[in-house]
N, CA, C and O atoms as a Tripos MOL2 file, in Angstrom:
@<TRIPOS>MOLECULE
protein
  304   303    76     0     0
PROTEIN
NO_CHARGES

@<TRIPOS>ATOM
      1 N          28.1680  -35.8410   30.7890 N.3       1 UNK1
      2 CA         27.6390  -34.7620   29.9720 C.3       1 UNK1
      3 C          26.1200  -34.6950   30.1610 C.2       1 UNK1
      4 O          25.4470  -35.7200   30.0540 O.2       1 UNK1
      5 N          25.5770  -33.5290   30.4340 N.am      2 UNK2
      6 CA         24.1480  -33.3870   30.6560 C.3       2 UNK2
      7 C          23.4160  -33.1740   29.3420 C.2       2 UNK2
      8 O          23.9840  -32.7010   28.3580 O.2       2 UNK2
      9 N          22.1420  -33.5350   29.3550 N.am      3 UNK3
     10 CA         21.3370  -33.3430   28.1480 C.3       3 UNK3
     11 C          20.9200  -31.8840   28.0410 C.2       3 UNK3
     12 O          20.7660  -31.2140   29.0620 O.2       3 UNK3
     13 N          20.7360  -31.3810   26.8340 N.am      4 UNK4
     14 CA         20.2740  -29.9920   26.6820 C.3       4 UNK4
     15 C          18.9080  -29.7990   27.3310 C.2       4 UNK4
     16 O          18.1410  -30.7480   27.4920 O.2       4 UNK4
     17 N          18.6240  -28.5740   27.6950 N.am      5 UNK5
     18 CA         17.3890  -28.2680   28.4090 C.3       5 UNK5
     19 C          16.1570  -28.6050   27.5820 C.2       5 UNK5
     20 O          15.1400  -29.0280   28.1310 O.2       5 UNK5
     21 N          16.2380  -28.4210   26.2660 N.am      6 UNK6
     22 CA         15.0610  -28.6910   25.4350 C.3       6 UNK6
     23 C          14.6470  -30.1470   25.5130 C.2       6 UNK6
     24 O          13.4580  -30.4410   25.6380 O.2       6 UNK6
     25 N          15.6020  -31.0690   25.4420 N.am      7 UNK7
     26 CA         15.2560  -32.4930   25.4130 C.3       7 UNK7
     27 C          14.8690  -33.0210   26.7820 C.2       7 UNK7
     28 O          14.1580  -34.0230   26.8670 O.2       7 UNK7
     29 N          15.3100  -32.3860   27.8530 N.am      8 UNK8
     30 CA         14.9410  -32.8730   29.1770 C.3       8 UNK8
     31 C          13.5570  -32.3680   29.5990 C.2       8 UNK8
     32 O          12.7910  -33.1180   30.2030 O.2       8 UNK8
     33 N          13.2310  -31.1250   29.2930 N.am      9 UNK9
     34 CA         11.9110  -30.5620   29.6320 C.3       9 UNK9
     35 C          11.4420  -29.6780   28.4810 C.2       9 UNK9
     36 O          11.5920  -28.4580   28.5470 O.2       9 UNK9
     37 N          10.8690  -30.2750   27.4150 N.am     10 UNK10
     38 CA         10.5330  -29.4670   26.2280 C.3      10 UNK10
     39 C           9.4410  -28.4300   26.4690 C.2      10 UNK10
     40 O           9.5460  -27.3170   25.9540 O.2      10 UNK10
     41 N           8.4070  -28.7490   27.2220 N.am     11 UNK11
     42 CA          7.3360  -27.7670   27.4340 C.3      11 UNK11
     43 C           7.8230  -26.5640   28.2390 C.2      11 UNK11
     44 O           7.4320  -25.4270   27.9770 O.2      11 UNK11
     45 N           8.6690  -26.8300   29.2080 N.am     12 UNK12
     46 CA          9.2020  -25.7210   29.9940 C.3      12 UNK12
     47 C          10.1060  -24.8440   29.1330 C.2      12 UNK12
     48 O          10.0860  -23.6200   29.2610 O.2      12 UNK12
     49 N          10.8990  -25.4620   28.2570 N.am     13 UNK13
     50 CA         11.7750  -24.7020   27.3630 C.3      13 UNK13
     51 C          10.9530  -23.8740   26.3720 C.2      13 UNK13
     52 O          11.2940  -22.7240   26.0930 O.2      13 UNK13
     53 N           9.8680  -24.4540   25.8390 N.am     14 UNK14
     54 CA          9.0130  -23.7240   24.8960 C.3      14 UNK14
     55 C           8.3770  -22.5160   25.5850 C.2      14 UNK14
     56 O           8.2890  -21.4380   24.9980 O.2      14 UNK14
     57 N           7.9410  -22.6980   26.8110 N.am     15 UNK15
     58 CA          7.3570  -21.5820   27.5570 C.3      15 UNK15
     59 C           8.4000  -20.4890   27.7910 C.2      15 UNK15
     60 O           8.1020  -19.3040   27.6380 O.2      15 UNK15
     61 N           9.6210  -20.8830   28.1610 N.am     16 UNK16
     62 CA         10.6940  -19.9130   28.3560 C.3      16 UNK16
     63 C          11.0000  -19.1690   27.0590 C.2      16 UNK16
     64 O          11.1480  -17.9470   27.0570 O.2      16 UNK16
     65 N          11.0930  -19.9150   25.9530 N.am     17 UNK17
     66 CA         11.4150  -19.2920   24.6760 C.3      17 UNK17
     67 C          10.3180  -18.3300   24.2370 C.2      17 UNK17
     68 O          10.6160  -17.2900   23.6490 O.2      17 UNK17
     69 N           9.0560  -18.6550   24.5090 N.am     18 UNK18
     70 CA          7.9700  -17.7600   24.1010 C.3      18 UNK18
     71 C           8.0050  -16.4460   24.8830 C.2      18 UNK18
     72 O           7.5470  -15.4210   24.3770 O.2      18 UNK18
     73 N           8.5390  -16.4600   26.1060 N.am     19 UNK19
     74 CA          8.6250  -15.2250   26.8890 C.3      19 UNK19
     75 C           9.9090  -14.4630   26.6310 C.2      19 UNK19
     76 O           9.8940  -13.2350   26.5420 O.2      19 UNK19
     77 N          11.0170  -15.1730   26.5100 N.am     20 UNK20
     78 CA         12.3170  -14.5250   26.4010 C.3      20 UNK20
     79 C          12.7190  -14.1940   24.9670 C.2      20 UNK20
     80 O          13.3940  -13.1890   24.7410 O.2      20 UNK20
     81 N          12.3270  -15.0000   24.0060 N.am     21 UNK21
     82 CA         12.6860  -14.7910   22.6030 C.3      21 UNK21
     83 C          11.4410  -14.9540   21.7240 C.2      21 UNK21
     84 O          11.3500  -15.9060   20.9490 O.2      21 UNK21
     85 N          10.4890  -14.0320   21.8410 N.am     22 UNK22
     86 CA          9.2160  -14.2180   21.1360 C.3      22 UNK22
     87 C           9.3330  -14.1540   19.6160 C.2      22 UNK22
     88 O           8.5950  -14.8550   18.9230 O.2      22 UNK22
     89 N          10.2330  -13.3380   19.0790 N.am     23 UNK23
     90 CA         10.3380  -13.2300   17.6200 C.3      23 UNK23
     91 C          10.7910  -14.5530   17.0140 C.2      23 UNK23
     92 O          10.2340  -14.9950   16.0090 O.2      23 UNK23
     93 N          11.7790  -15.1790   17.6050 N.am     24 UNK24
     94 CA         12.2640  -16.4610   17.0990 C.3      24 UNK24
     95 C          11.2130  -17.5360   17.3080 C.2      24 UNK24
     96 O          10.9600  -18.3420   16.4120 O.2      24 UNK24
     97 N          10.5970  -17.5540   18.4890 N.am     25 UNK25
     98 CA          9.6040  -18.5780   18.8090 C.3      25 UNK25
     99 C           8.4250  -18.5290   17.8390 C.2      25 UNK25
    100 O           8.0420  -19.5580   17.2830 O.2      25 UNK25
    101 N           7.8470  -17.3490   17.6300 N.am     26 UNK26
    102 CA          6.6730  -17.2560   16.7710 C.3      26 UNK26
    103 C           7.0110  -17.3970   15.2930 C.2      26 UNK26
    104 O           6.1610  -17.8270   14.5140 O.2      26 UNK26
    105 N           8.2190  -17.0510   14.8880 N.am     27 UNK27
    106 CA          8.5980  -17.2840   13.4960 C.3      27 UNK27
    107 C           8.7290  -18.7780   13.2230 C.2      27 UNK27
    108 O           8.4230  -19.2310   12.1190 O.2      27 UNK27
    109 N           9.1750  -19.5450   14.2030 N.am     28 UNK28
    110 CA          9.2250  -21.0060   14.0420 C.3      28 UNK28
    111 C           7.8080  -21.5760   13.9820 C.2      28 UNK28
    112 O           7.5420  -22.4760   13.1860 O.2      28 UNK28
    113 N           6.9070  -21.0690   14.8030 N.am     29 UNK29
    114 CA          5.5130  -21.5440   14.7870 C.3      29 UNK29
    115 C           4.8680  -21.2570   13.4360 C.2      29 UNK29
    116 O           4.2370  -22.1390   12.8540 O.2      29 UNK29
    117 N           5.0170  -20.0350   12.9300 N.am     30 UNK30
    118 CA          4.4200  -19.6700   11.6420 C.3      30 UNK30
    119 C           5.0490  -20.4740   10.5080 C.2      30 UNK30
    120 O           4.3470  -20.8960    9.5900 O.2      30 UNK30
    121 N           6.3550  -20.6880   10.5600 N.am     31 UNK31
    122 CA          7.0330  -21.4800    9.5470 C.3      31 UNK31
    123 C           6.6040  -22.9370    9.5630 C.2      31 UNK31
    124 O           6.5390  -23.5700    8.5090 O.2      31 UNK31
    125 N           6.3120  -23.4760   10.7290 N.am     32 UNK32
    126 CA          5.8640  -24.8660   10.8310 C.3      32 UNK32
    127 C           4.4240  -25.0290   10.3510 C.2      32 UNK32
    128 O           4.0100  -26.1360   10.0070 O.2      32 UNK32
    129 N           3.6610  -23.9440   10.3240 N.am     33 UNK33
    130 CA          2.2720  -24.0390    9.8660 C.3      33 UNK33
    131 C           2.1810  -24.1850    8.3520 C.2      33 UNK33
    132 O           1.1530  -24.6450    7.8550 O.2      33 UNK33
    133 N           3.2130  -23.8140    7.5990 N.am     34 UNK34
    134 CA          3.1880  -23.8980    6.1390 C.3      34 UNK34
    135 C           2.9410  -25.3040    5.6160 C.2      34 UNK34
    136 O           1.9870  -25.5050    4.8640 O.2      34 UNK34
    137 N           3.7670  -26.2960    5.9860 N.am     35 UNK35
    138 CA          3.5120  -27.6590    5.5110 C.3      35 UNK35
    139 C           2.1770  -28.2320    5.9970 C.2      35 UNK35
    140 O           1.5440  -29.0260    5.3010 O.2      35 UNK35
    141 N           1.7590  -27.8240    7.1910 N.am     36 UNK36
    142 CA          0.4750  -28.3000    7.7010 C.3      36 UNK36
    143 C          -0.6630  -27.7610    6.8360 C.2      36 UNK36
    144 O          -1.5960  -28.4970    6.5160 O.2      36 UNK36
    145 N          -0.5930  -26.4820    6.4550 N.am     37 UNK37
    146 CA         -1.6240  -25.8810    5.6030 C.3      37 UNK37
    147 C          -1.6360  -26.4920    4.2110 C.2      37 UNK37
    148 O          -2.6890  -26.5850    3.5800 O.2      37 UNK37
    149 N          -0.4780  -26.9040    3.7330 N.am     38 UNK38
    150 CA         -0.3900  -27.5220    2.4200 C.3      38 UNK38
    151 C          -1.2380  -28.7860    2.3520 C.2      38 UNK38
    152 O          -1.7770  -29.1170    1.2950 O.2      38 UNK38
    153 N          -1.3570  -29.4830    3.4550 N.am     39 UNK39
    154 CA         -2.1300  -30.7250    3.4990 C.3      39 UNK39
    155 C          -3.5900  -30.4750    3.8650 C.2      39 UNK39
    156 O          -4.4740  -31.1630    3.3550 O.2      39 UNK39
    157 N          -3.8590  -29.5070    4.7350 N.am     40 UNK40
    158 CA         -5.2150  -29.3410    5.2700 C.3      40 UNK40
    159 C          -6.0980  -28.3610    4.4990 C.2      40 UNK40
    160 O          -7.3180  -28.5260    4.5040 O.2      40 UNK40
    161 N          -5.5370  -27.3570    3.8400 N.am     41 UNK41
    162 CA         -6.3810  -26.3390    3.2150 C.3      41 UNK41
    163 C          -7.1590  -26.8080    1.9790 C.2      41 UNK41
    164 O          -8.3240  -26.4290    1.8500 O.2      41 UNK41
    165 N          -6.5940  -27.6080    1.0620 N.am     42 UNK42
    166 CA         -7.4040  -28.0090   -0.0970 C.3      42 UNK42
    167 C          -8.7020  -28.7310    0.2560 C.2      42 UNK42
    168 O          -9.7330  -28.4000   -0.3300 O.2      42 UNK42
    169 N          -8.7180  -29.6970    1.1810 N.am     43 UNK43
    170 CA        -10.0110  -30.3000    1.5260 C.3      43 UNK43
    171 C         -10.9940  -29.3110    2.1530 C.2      43 UNK43
    172 O         -12.1990  -29.4060    1.9240 O.2      43 UNK43
    173 N         -10.4870  -28.3700    2.9370 N.am     44 UNK44
    174 CA        -11.3660  -27.3700    3.5490 C.3      44 UNK44
    175 C         -11.9580  -26.4690    2.4740 C.2      44 UNK44
    176 O         -13.1430  -26.1400    2.5250 O.2      44 UNK44
    177 N         -11.1280  -26.0600    1.4830 N.am     45 UNK45
    178 CA        -11.6280  -25.2210    0.3870 C.3      45 UNK45
    179 C         -12.7390  -25.9240   -0.3750 C.2      45 UNK45
    180 O         -13.7790  -25.3250   -0.6490 O.2      45 UNK45
    181 N         -12.5290  -27.2020   -0.7220 N.am     46 UNK46
    182 CA        -13.5410  -27.9410   -1.4850 C.3      46 UNK46
    183 C         -14.8050  -28.1420   -0.6580 C.2      46 UNK46
    184 O         -15.9050  -28.1210   -1.2110 O.2      46 UNK46
    185 N         -14.6760  -28.3340    0.6470 N.am     47 UNK47
    186 CA        -15.8460  -28.5010    1.5070 C.3      47 UNK47
    187 C         -16.6710  -27.2180    1.5820 C.2      47 UNK47
    188 O         -17.8910  -27.2740    1.7350 O.2      47 UNK47
    189 N         -16.0090  -26.0610    1.4750 N.am     48 UNK48
    190 CA        -16.7150  -24.7850    1.5240 C.3      48 UNK48
    191 C         -17.2290  -24.3380    0.1550 C.2      48 UNK48
    192 O         -17.8560  -23.2840    0.0400 O.2      48 UNK48
    193 N         -16.9640  -25.1390   -0.8840 N.am     49 UNK49
    194 CA        -17.5060  -24.8360   -2.2030 C.3      49 UNK49
    195 C         -16.5760  -24.0550   -3.1090 C.2      49 UNK49
    196 O         -17.0040  -23.6210   -4.1790 O.2      49 UNK49
    197 N         -15.3410  -23.8610   -2.7340 N.am     50 UNK50
    198 CA        -14.3840  -23.1370   -3.5720 C.3      50 UNK50
    199 C         -13.7200  -24.1370   -4.5130 C.2      50 UNK50
    200 O         -12.8640  -24.9210   -4.1030 O.2      50 UNK50
    201 N         -14.1260  -24.0970   -5.7840 N.am     51 UNK51
    202 CA        -13.5810  -25.0460   -6.7460 C.3      51 UNK51
    203 C         -12.5250  -24.3600   -7.6010 C.2      51 UNK51
    204 O         -12.5060  -23.1340   -7.7150 O.2      51 UNK51
    205 N         -11.6490  -25.1580   -8.1990 N.am     52 UNK52
    206 CA        -10.6270  -24.6050   -9.0820 C.3      52 UNK52
    207 C         -11.2740  -24.1670  -10.3920 C.2      52 UNK52
    208 O         -12.1380  -24.8710  -10.9140 O.2      52 UNK52
    209 N         -10.8700  -23.0130  -10.9330 N.am     53 UNK53
    210 CA        -11.4550  -22.5620  -12.2020 C.3      53 UNK53
    211 C         -10.9480  -23.4080  -13.3690 C.2      53 UNK53
    212 O          -9.9500  -24.1180  -13.2510 O.2      53 UNK53
    213 N         -11.6550  -23.3200  -14.4960 N.am     54 UNK54
    214 CA        -11.2150  -24.0270  -15.6890 C.3      54 UNK54
    215 C          -9.9050  -23.4150  -16.1630 C.2      54 UNK54
    216 O          -9.6890  -22.2150  -15.9940 O.2      54 UNK54
    217 N          -9.0360  -24.2120  -16.7470 N.am     55 UNK55
    218 CA         -7.7670  -23.6490  -17.2180 C.3      55 UNK55
    219 C          -7.9750  -22.6470  -18.3510 C.2      55 UNK55
    220 O          -8.9230  -22.7590  -19.1270 O.2      55 UNK55
    221 N          -7.0900  -21.6800  -18.4330 N.am     56 UNK56
    222 CA         -7.1540  -20.6580  -19.4710 C.3      56 UNK56
    223 C          -6.7910  -21.2970  -20.8060 C.2      56 UNK56
    224 O          -5.8120  -22.0410  -20.8750 O.2      56 UNK56
    225 N          -7.5550  -21.0280  -21.8770 N.am     57 UNK57
    226 CA         -7.2200  -21.6100  -23.1760 C.3      57 UNK57
    227 C          -5.8640  -21.0960  -23.6660 C.2      57 UNK57
    228 O          -5.5470  -19.9130  -23.5450 O.2      57 UNK57
    229 N          -5.0880  -22.0050  -24.2130 N.am     58 UNK58
    230 CA         -3.7550  -21.6390  -24.7020 C.3      58 UNK58
    231 C          -3.7650  -21.3060  -26.1970 C.2      58 UNK58
    232 O          -2.7530  -20.8470  -26.7290 O.2      58 UNK58
    233 N          -4.8960  -21.5300  -26.8860 N.am     59 UNK59
    234 CA         -5.0060  -21.2000  -28.3070 C.3      59 UNK59
    235 C          -6.2650  -20.3730  -28.5150 C.2      59 UNK59
    236 O          -7.1930  -20.4250  -27.7090 O.2      59 UNK59
    237 N          -6.2900  -19.6140  -29.5950 N.am     60 UNK60
    238 CA         -7.4530  -18.8100  -29.9310 C.3      60 UNK60
    239 C          -8.4500  -19.7070  -30.6690 C.2      60 UNK60
    240 O          -8.0550  -20.4370  -31.5780 O.2      60 UNK60
    241 N          -9.7320  -19.6670  -30.2970 N.am     61 UNK61
    242 CA        -10.6990  -20.5210  -31.0000 C.3      61 UNK61
    243 C         -10.9160  -20.0510  -32.4380 C.2      61 UNK61
    244 O         -11.1260  -18.8620  -32.6800 O.2      61 UNK61
    245 N         -10.8670  -20.9610  -33.3680 N.am     62 UNK62
    246 CA        -11.0540  -20.6460  -34.7870 C.3      62 UNK62
    247 C         -12.5470  -20.7250  -35.0900 C.2      62 UNK62
    248 O         -13.1550  -21.7770  -34.8940 O.2      62 UNK62
    249 N         -13.1520  -19.6250  -35.5670 N.am     63 UNK63
    250 CA        -14.5930  -19.6520  -35.8470 C.3      63 UNK63
    251 C         -14.9080  -20.5420  -37.0460 C.2      63 UNK63
    252 O         -14.0820  -20.7120  -37.9430 O.2      63 UNK63
    253 N         -16.1090  -21.1040  -37.0470 N.am     64 UNK64
    254 CA        -16.5520  -21.9580  -38.1350 C.3      64 UNK64
    255 C         -17.1270  -21.1000  -39.2610 C.2      64 UNK64
    256 O         -17.6880  -20.0350  -39.0050 O.2      64 UNK64
    257 N         -16.9900  -21.5560  -40.4970 N.am     65 UNK65
    258 CA        -17.5810  -20.8720  -41.6440 C.3      65 UNK65
    259 C         -16.6440  -19.8390  -42.2470 C.2      65 UNK65
    260 O         -15.4930  -19.7150  -41.8290 O.2      65 UNK65
    261 N         -17.1460  -19.0900  -43.2410 N.am     66 UNK66
    262 CA        -16.2930  -18.1040  -43.9120 C.3      66 UNK66
    263 C         -16.0450  -16.8840  -43.0160 C.2      66 UNK66
    264 O         -16.8370  -16.5670  -42.1290 O.2      66 UNK66
    265 N         -14.9230  -16.2160  -43.2790 N.am     67 UNK67
    266 CA        -14.5550  -15.0440  -42.5100 C.3      67 UNK67
    267 C         -15.3840  -13.8470  -42.9590 C.2      67 UNK67
    268 O         -15.5450  -13.6010  -44.1550 O.2      67 UNK67
    269 N         -15.9090  -13.1040  -41.9810 N.am     68 UNK68
    270 CA        -16.6960  -11.9100  -42.2950 C.3      68 UNK68
    271 C         -15.7410  -10.7270  -42.3970 C.2      68 UNK68
    272 O         -15.0390  -10.4080  -41.4380 O.2      68 UNK68
    273 N         -15.7140  -10.0760  -43.5610 N.am     69 UNK69
    274 CA        -14.8330   -8.9330  -43.7830 C.3      69 UNK69
    275 C         -15.5650   -7.6720  -43.3270 C.2      69 UNK69
    276 O         -16.6900   -7.4320  -43.7650 O.2      69 UNK69
    277 N         -14.9650   -6.8690  -42.4700 N.am     70 UNK70
    278 CA        -15.6150   -5.6580  -42.0000 C.3      70 UNK70
    279 C         -15.8340   -4.6680  -43.1540 C.2      70 UNK70
    280 O         -14.9970   -4.5640  -44.0510 O.2      70 UNK70
    281 N         -16.9450   -3.9530  -43.1300 N.am     71 UNK71
    282 CA        -17.2790   -2.9850  -44.1330 C.3      71 UNK71
    283 C         -17.2050   -1.5650  -43.5520 C.2      71 UNK71
    284 O         -17.4670   -1.3640  -42.3660 O.2      71 UNK71
    285 N         -16.8500   -0.5860  -44.3880 N.am     72 UNK72
    286 CA        -16.8850    0.7970  -43.9610 C.3      72 UNK72
    287 C         -15.5630    1.3360  -43.4780 C.2      72 UNK72
    288 O         -15.5180    2.4490  -42.9530 O.2      72 UNK72
    289 N         -14.4970    0.6020  -43.6310 N.am     73 UNK73
    290 CA        -13.1980    1.0800  -43.1790 C.3      73 UNK73
    291 C         -12.2490    1.3240  -44.3610 C.2      73 UNK73
    292 O         -11.0380    1.4110  -44.1570 O.2      73 UNK73
    293 N         -12.7620    1.4360  -45.5720 N.am     74 UNK74
    294 CA        -11.9030    1.6530  -46.7320 C.3      74 UNK74
    295 C         -11.4210    3.1030  -46.7570 C.2      74 UNK74
    296 O         -12.1290    4.0160  -46.3320 O.2      74 UNK74
    297 N         -10.1870    3.2980  -47.2700 N.am     75 UNK75
    298 CA         -9.6430    4.6490  -47.4170 C.3      75 UNK75
    299 C         -10.1080    5.2040  -48.7610 C.2      75 UNK75
    300 O          -9.5310    4.8900  -49.8020 O.2      75 UNK75
    301 N         -11.1240    6.0080  -48.7340 N.am     76 UNK76
    302 CA        -11.6410    6.5750  -49.9900 C.3      76 UNK76
    303 C         -11.6890    8.0690  -49.8860 C.2      76 UNK76
    304 O         -12.0940    8.7410  -50.8350 O.2      76 UNK76
@<TRIPOS>BOND
     1     1     2 1
     2     2     3 1
     3     3     4 2
     4     3     5 am
     5     5     6 1
     6     6     7 1
     7     7     8 2
     8     7     9 am
     9     9    10 1
    10    10    11 1
    11    11    12 2
    12    11    13 am
    13    13    14 1
    14    14    15 1
    15    15    16 2
    16    15    17 am
    17    17    18 1
    18    18    19 1
    19    19    20 2
    20    19    21 am
    21    21    22 1
    22    22    23 1
    23    23    24 2
    24    23    25 am
    25    25    26 1
    26    26    27 1
    27    27    28 2
    28    27    29 am
    29    29    30 1
    30    30    31 1
    31    31    32 2
    32    31    33 am
    33    33    34 1
    34    34    35 1
    35    35    36 2
    36    35    37 am
    37    37    38 1
    38    38    39 1
    39    39    40 2
    40    39    41 am
    41    41    42 1
    42    42    43 1
    43    43    44 2
    44    43    45 am
    45    45    46 1
    46    46    47 1
    47    47    48 2
    48    47    49 am
    49    49    50 1
    50    50    51 1
    51    51    52 2
    52    51    53 am
    53    53    54 1
    54    54    55 1
    55    55    56 2
    56    55    57 am
    57    57    58 1
    58    58    59 1
    59    59    60 2
    60    59    61 am
    61    61    62 1
    62    62    63 1
    63    63    64 2
    64    63    65 am
    65    65    66 1
    66    66    67 1
    67    67    68 2
    68    67    69 am
    69    69    70 1
    70    70    71 1
    71    71    72 2
    72    71    73 am
    73    73    74 1
    74    74    75 1
    75    75    76 2
    76    75    77 am
    77    77    78 1
    78    78    79 1
    79    79    80 2
    80    79    81 am
    81    81    82 1
    82    82    83 1
    83    83    84 2
    84    83    85 am
    85    85    86 1
    86    86    87 1
    87    87    88 2
    88    87    89 am
    89    89    90 1
    90    90    91 1
    91    91    92 2
    92    91    93 am
    93    93    94 1
    94    94    95 1
    95    95    96 2
    96    95    97 am
    97    97    98 1
    98    98    99 1
    99    99   100 2
   100    99   101 am
   101   101   102 1
   102   102   103 1
   103   103   104 2
   104   103   105 am
   105   105   106 1
   106   106   107 1
   107   107   108 2
   108   107   109 am
   109   109   110 1
   110   110   111 1
   111   111   112 2
   112   111   113 am
   113   113   114 1
   114   114   115 1
   115   115   116 2
   116   115   117 am
   117   117   118 1
   118   118   119 1
   119   119   120 2
   120   119   121 am
   121   121   122 1
   122   122   123 1
   123   123   124 2
   124   123   125 am
   125   125   126 1
   126   126   127 1
   127   127   128 2
   128   127   129 am
   129   129   130 1
   130   130   131 1
   131   131   132 2
   132   131   133 am
   133   133   134 1
   134   134   135 1
   135   135   136 2
   136   135   137 am
   137   137   138 1
   138   138   139 1
   139   139   140 2
   140   139   141 am
   141   141   142 1
   142   142   143 1
   143   143   144 2
   144   143   145 am
   145   145   146 1
   146   146   147 1
   147   147   148 2
   148   147   149 am
   149   149   150 1
   150   150   151 1
   151   151   152 2
   152   151   153 am
   153   153   154 1
   154   154   155 1
   155   155   156 2
   156   155   157 am
   157   157   158 1
   158   158   159 1
   159   159   160 2
   160   159   161 am
   161   161   162 1
   162   162   163 1
   163   163   164 2
   164   163   165 am
   165   165   166 1
   166   166   167 1
   167   167   168 2
   168   167   169 am
   169   169   170 1
   170   170   171 1
   171   171   172 2
   172   171   173 am
   173   173   174 1
   174   174   175 1
   175   175   176 2
   176   175   177 am
   177   177   178 1
   178   178   179 1
   179   179   180 2
   180   179   181 am
   181   181   182 1
   182   182   183 1
   183   183   184 2
   184   183   185 am
   185   185   186 1
   186   186   187 1
   187   187   188 2
   188   187   189 am
   189   189   190 1
   190   190   191 1
   191   191   192 2
   192   191   193 am
   193   193   194 1
   194   194   195 1
   195   195   196 2
   196   195   197 am
   197   197   198 1
   198   198   199 1
   199   199   200 2
   200   199   201 am
   201   201   202 1
   202   202   203 1
   203   203   204 2
   204   203   205 am
   205   205   206 1
   206   206   207 1
   207   207   208 2
   208   207   209 am
   209   209   210 1
   210   210   211 1
   211   211   212 2
   212   211   213 am
   213   213   214 1
   214   214   215 1
   215   215   216 2
   216   215   217 am
   217   217   218 1
   218   218   219 1
   219   219   220 2
   220   219   221 am
   221   221   222 1
   222   222   223 1
   223   223   224 2
   224   223   225 am
   225   225   226 1
   226   226   227 1
   227   227   228 2
   228   227   229 am
   229   229   230 1
   230   230   231 1
   231   231   232 2
   232   231   233 am
   233   233   234 1
   234   234   235 1
   235   235   236 2
   236   235   237 am
   237   237   238 1
   238   238   239 1
   239   239   240 2
   240   239   241 am
   241   241   242 1
   242   242   243 1
   243   243   244 2
   244   243   245 am
   245   245   246 1
   246   246   247 1
   247   247   248 2
   248   247   249 am
   249   249   250 1
   250   250   251 1
   251   251   252 2
   252   251   253 am
   253   253   254 1
   254   254   255 1
   255   255   256 2
   256   255   257 am
   257   257   258 1
   258   258   259 1
   259   259   260 2
   260   259   261 am
   261   261   262 1
   262   262   263 1
   263   263   264 2
   264   263   265 am
   265   265   266 1
   266   266   267 1
   267   267   268 2
   268   267   269 am
   269   269   270 1
   270   270   271 1
   271   271   272 2
   272   271   273 am
   273   273   274 1
   274   274   275 1
   275   275   276 2
   276   275   277 am
   277   277   278 1
   278   278   279 1
   279   279   280 2
   280   279   281 am
   281   281   282 1
   282   282   283 1
   283   283   284 2
   284   283   285 am
   285   285   286 1
   286   286   287 1
   287   287   288 2
   288   287   289 am
   289   289   290 1
   290   290   291 1
   291   291   292 2
   292   291   293 am
   293   293   294 1
   294   294   295 1
   295   295   296 2
   296   295   297 am
   297   297   298 1
   298   298   299 1
   299   299   300 2
   300   299   301 am
   301   301   302 1
   302   302   303 1
   303   303   304 2
@<TRIPOS>SUBSTRUCTURE
     1 UNK1         2 RESIDUE 1 A UNK
     2 UNK2         6 RESIDUE 1 A UNK
     3 UNK3        10 RESIDUE 1 A UNK
     4 UNK4        14 RESIDUE 1 A UNK
     5 UNK5        18 RESIDUE 1 A UNK
     6 UNK6        22 RESIDUE 1 A UNK
     7 UNK7        26 RESIDUE 1 A UNK
     8 UNK8        30 RESIDUE 1 A UNK
     9 UNK9        34 RESIDUE 1 A UNK
    10 UNK10       38 RESIDUE 1 A UNK
    11 UNK11       42 RESIDUE 1 A UNK
    12 UNK12       46 RESIDUE 1 A UNK
    13 UNK13       50 RESIDUE 1 A UNK
    14 UNK14       54 RESIDUE 1 A UNK
    15 UNK15       58 RESIDUE 1 A UNK
    16 UNK16       62 RESIDUE 1 A UNK
    17 UNK17       66 RESIDUE 1 A UNK
    18 UNK18       70 RESIDUE 1 A UNK
    19 UNK19       74 RESIDUE 1 A UNK
    20 UNK20       78 RESIDUE 1 A UNK
    21 UNK21       82 RESIDUE 1 A UNK
    22 UNK22       86 RESIDUE 1 A UNK
    23 UNK23       90 RESIDUE 1 A UNK
    24 UNK24       94 RESIDUE 1 A UNK
    25 UNK25       98 RESIDUE 1 A UNK
    26 UNK26      102 RESIDUE 1 A UNK
    27 UNK27      106 RESIDUE 1 A UNK
    28 UNK28      110 RESIDUE 1 A UNK
    29 UNK29      114 RESIDUE 1 A UNK
    30 UNK30      118 RESIDUE 1 A UNK
    31 UNK31      122 RESIDUE 1 A UNK
    32 UNK32      126 RESIDUE 1 A UNK
    33 UNK33      130 RESIDUE 1 A UNK
    34 UNK34      134 RESIDUE 1 A UNK
    35 UNK35      138 RESIDUE 1 A UNK
    36 UNK36      142 RESIDUE 1 A UNK
    37 UNK37      146 RESIDUE 1 A UNK
    38 UNK38      150 RESIDUE 1 A UNK
    39 UNK39      154 RESIDUE 1 A UNK
    40 UNK40      158 RESIDUE 1 A UNK
    41 UNK41      162 RESIDUE 1 A UNK
    42 UNK42      166 RESIDUE 1 A UNK
    43 UNK43      170 RESIDUE 1 A UNK
    44 UNK44      174 RESIDUE 1 A UNK
    45 UNK45      178 RESIDUE 1 A UNK
    46 UNK46      182 RESIDUE 1 A UNK
    47 UNK47      186 RESIDUE 1 A UNK
    48 UNK48      190 RESIDUE 1 A UNK
    49 UNK49      194 RESIDUE 1 A UNK
    50 UNK50      198 RESIDUE 1 A UNK
    51 UNK51      202 RESIDUE 1 A UNK
    52 UNK52      206 RESIDUE 1 A UNK
    53 UNK53      210 RESIDUE 1 A UNK
    54 UNK54      214 RESIDUE 1 A UNK
    55 UNK55      218 RESIDUE 1 A UNK
    56 UNK56      222 RESIDUE 1 A UNK
    57 UNK57      226 RESIDUE 1 A UNK
    58 UNK58      230 RESIDUE 1 A UNK
    59 UNK59      234 RESIDUE 1 A UNK
    60 UNK60      238 RESIDUE 1 A UNK
    61 UNK61      242 RESIDUE 1 A UNK
    62 UNK62      246 RESIDUE 1 A UNK
    63 UNK63      250 RESIDUE 1 A UNK
    64 UNK64      254 RESIDUE 1 A UNK
    65 UNK65      258 RESIDUE 1 A UNK
    66 UNK66      262 RESIDUE 1 A UNK
    67 UNK67      266 RESIDUE 1 A UNK
    68 UNK68      270 RESIDUE 1 A UNK
    69 UNK69      274 RESIDUE 1 A UNK
    70 UNK70      278 RESIDUE 1 A UNK
    71 UNK71      282 RESIDUE 1 A UNK
    72 UNK72      286 RESIDUE 1 A UNK
    73 UNK73      290 RESIDUE 1 A UNK
    74 UNK74      294 RESIDUE 1 A UNK
    75 UNK75      298 RESIDUE 1 A UNK
    76 UNK76      302 RESIDUE 1 A UNK
């Protein structure tokens, strides 16, 4: 039984696939870049000065002191 063409000559097979089946070939390349970007992009972002923003407050801040009642809105 012979070995598949990919395992015997991988670079030649990749070159053939890029010419004969470009949609499949480039979709595999783009898909393989996802996990690589997951590891490499955060350090690059921090090196360029892009920091994460502060988290959004989940509660409304309660003001200190007595509540100021608005004036001038009475039904008269």
